Every structure is written in C-alpha cells, then in structure tokens.
N, C-alpha and C positions, 0 to 999 in steps of 0.2 A: 504493499499499499504506500503511495504517494501522498505525504501529508502536506500538499501544497498546489495553489490555483495555477502556479506560475507556467504559462506555455513554455517557456523557455527550460524550465527545468523538465517538464515532461520529454521535450524534445531531445536533452542531453541523458537523461535515464534511458531513454529508448535506444540511442546510440549503443548504449551499453548491452543492449540483445535481451535484457530482462523484462520478463512479463511483468506489468503490474497494473493496478487500478488507482484512480485517484479519489481522494477524499480530502476535502478543505478541512482544517482543522478548526477555524474559527477563533483560533487563540488571540487574548488582547496581549499584546506587546508591549503596553507602554508600561507595566509595572515590572519591569525585569530587574532584578536585584544586583548582575554583573555590571561592571562599568569599564572592562577592558574588552576590546573588542572581539577577540577571540572566544573568549569568557562567555561573553554575550551572545554571541552566535551560537554555541554549544547550547546554553541555557534554553533559548528561545525555540532551537531545533528540538530539543529533548520535551518541551511544551507541547509544541505541535504533535510531535509522535506520540506522545502518551494522552493528548485527547483524542486522536484518532484511534488508538489502541483500546481505549473505552468502548469505542464503536464497532471495532473488528478486533477482538481479542484472539481471534485465531489465526492472524495474519503479521506478518513481518511488517513493521510500519517504517519508514524511512521519512525522518524530518529534515528540513534545512532552512538555513536562516542566512542574509547576506546583510553586512551594513560596509560603508565606508568611514574610514578614519583620517583625519586631518588635525596634526599638531595635537591629538591626544582627545579631540572631540569626536564624537558617534554622531554620524548622519546617517539617519534612516530614511524611511519615505517621507518626502515633503507633504506636510499640510495644505498647502495652498501654492498657486503658481508663483506668489510672490517669495516663498519661502524656498521653492525650487530655483527660481532665479538669483536669491542669495547665496545657495548651497554653490551654485556653478559659479558665480562670480569669486567666491572663496577659492574654488578649486582650480581656477584655470591660471595658466603660467608654472604650476606647482603639480608636485608628485604627492600623492596619497597612498593610503593601503586600502583593498577590499580583501575584507574576512568573510568566509564562507564558513561556517559550522554545519556539521552531519552527524544526525544520530541513526543508527540502524536498531530498533530496539524489537526484543522477541517478547510479546505478551506474556507467552506460556510461562517463560520462566523469568521474567523480569531484567533478562539480561540488557544492558544499552552497550552499544559499541561506539565511540564516539571520537571525535577529530576535526580540525579546522584547518583550511587552507588559506594562506595571504599572498596577495598578489599587489605590487607596486604597480600604478598606474600614473603616467604624467602627461599632462593636458597641456596644450600651446595656449598662448596668451589669446584667449577667444572675444574680440570685441563684444558689446552689450548688445548689438543690434541681431548678431549670431545667437546669442545665448537666448535673447527673447523670442524669437524666430523658431527656436526650438522647444521653449517651454510652451509656444501657443500650439506647438502638435499635440499638446496632450502626455506624449511619451515618457516625459521627465516623472508624472505623478505616481508612475507603479514603479519605481525604481529608488534602491538605495542610492543616495548622494545626488538623486533627482536627474540620473544619467542612466541611458540601456547605451553599453559599447557595441552592442550587435543591432544597433538603430542608427538613427541620425546623430549620436554623439560619437561615434567611431569617428568622425572627420574630427573631432576636436582632440583626439588622444595622439600623442607623439610616441610613448615608449609605454611596454608592458612586460614587466620584468616578475615572470612566472606563468602559473597557467591562466590562460583566458577563461576558459570553463568557470574558473573561480569568480571571477569578476562578471560573468553571466548570470552566474547562480547556484552551478553544483559542479563541484571539482571532483571529475569524473574518475581522477586516478585514486583518490581517498575514497570515493564511493566504491570503488572495486575492492578497496583492501578492506573496507567496512563489511561489505554484503560477504568477501570471502569469510571474513572471521566469524560472520554469523551462521556460516554454513550454505549460503548462496553459491550455486554454480553460477559462474559469471563466464560466459563464452570469451575465448581468446580475442585480444585486440585485432 
C-alpha cells in the first residue's frame, strides 16, 4: 500500500515493478515534533504509514514525506501563492537541501523499516517575473519548497547533487533497500 496521493510517488514506485495500491493517509502534518529535516520526514512518513495500516492491517504500507531545508529552516508545501513566491525568492541563487523520508511498515508485526535520503539542489538567480509566472501555474502549491523539479521549475535548477528521485519525492534506491529488508522481492533494476 502506498500511503500517498502524489502522482509522482506513484510513478516512481511503479518503476520499481512492485505491485501496489494507493490509499491516502489524510494525516495532519502540522503538529510534527521533529525539527531536523531527515527526522521530520521520517516522522511524517511513519504517521502516514500507520494511518493507512489501521485501514489495511493485512498489507505492507509505504509512507513517504519530503521537505526542503534552507539555512536550517524547513519549507513544506506553501499555504498560499504569496507564501510560494516568498519561498522561491528565498531559494533562488542558492543551494538548499531536499530530504525525503520513507517508512515501510508491516502492520502484522509492527516492524517498521525507516530511512531518509538527502539531495542538494542549486537554483539560478531567477527574476521575479519568472517566479510570479511559475506560481501562477499553480504547480508550486502542491510541492515542498513551492517547486516541482520535474515540472516547470526544472528550468530554475542549475545543479543537483544526489538522487533526483529524492527531490521528486521518492528515493527509489532507498525504497528498494527498505522493501527488500521487509521481505518484498523487488525486480532487478
């Protein structure tokens, strides 16, 4: 079970060749206790997995969460277009970290396999007019840090140090490792 509404996560998990169903967790992410990016993503991924496991206790559940971190500040999904623009203005011309946490939970045993991946992303100095036009597309509203690298914001990025899948929202190498640890036979890449 994939505990996510993200079409990007569905695409990335499908690439691994593992059959899955999608159940959206509906977890409130606003009251997380962790403050460090990797710990926060793992906490939220596990909450999502446990919420779905309560509905489907007979299936392994994969939860995932992604955040952007800039100078120790966590940037999740923006609450408004104005917040999206402000996030993008902060990110432009700088390097930031994108962290994605993954939890594979076996509800039958309570065993959880956890991990996080981090990728550094550098954006060029994007003029306000380009940022405003991008925010107007609406794409920024459903993405941590207010941008989707696989979408229109890909043109803003000048460098990616790490796994691009981590930035998109599901680090497939980590997922492969965690699924294998949980006893799932993952087809060879």
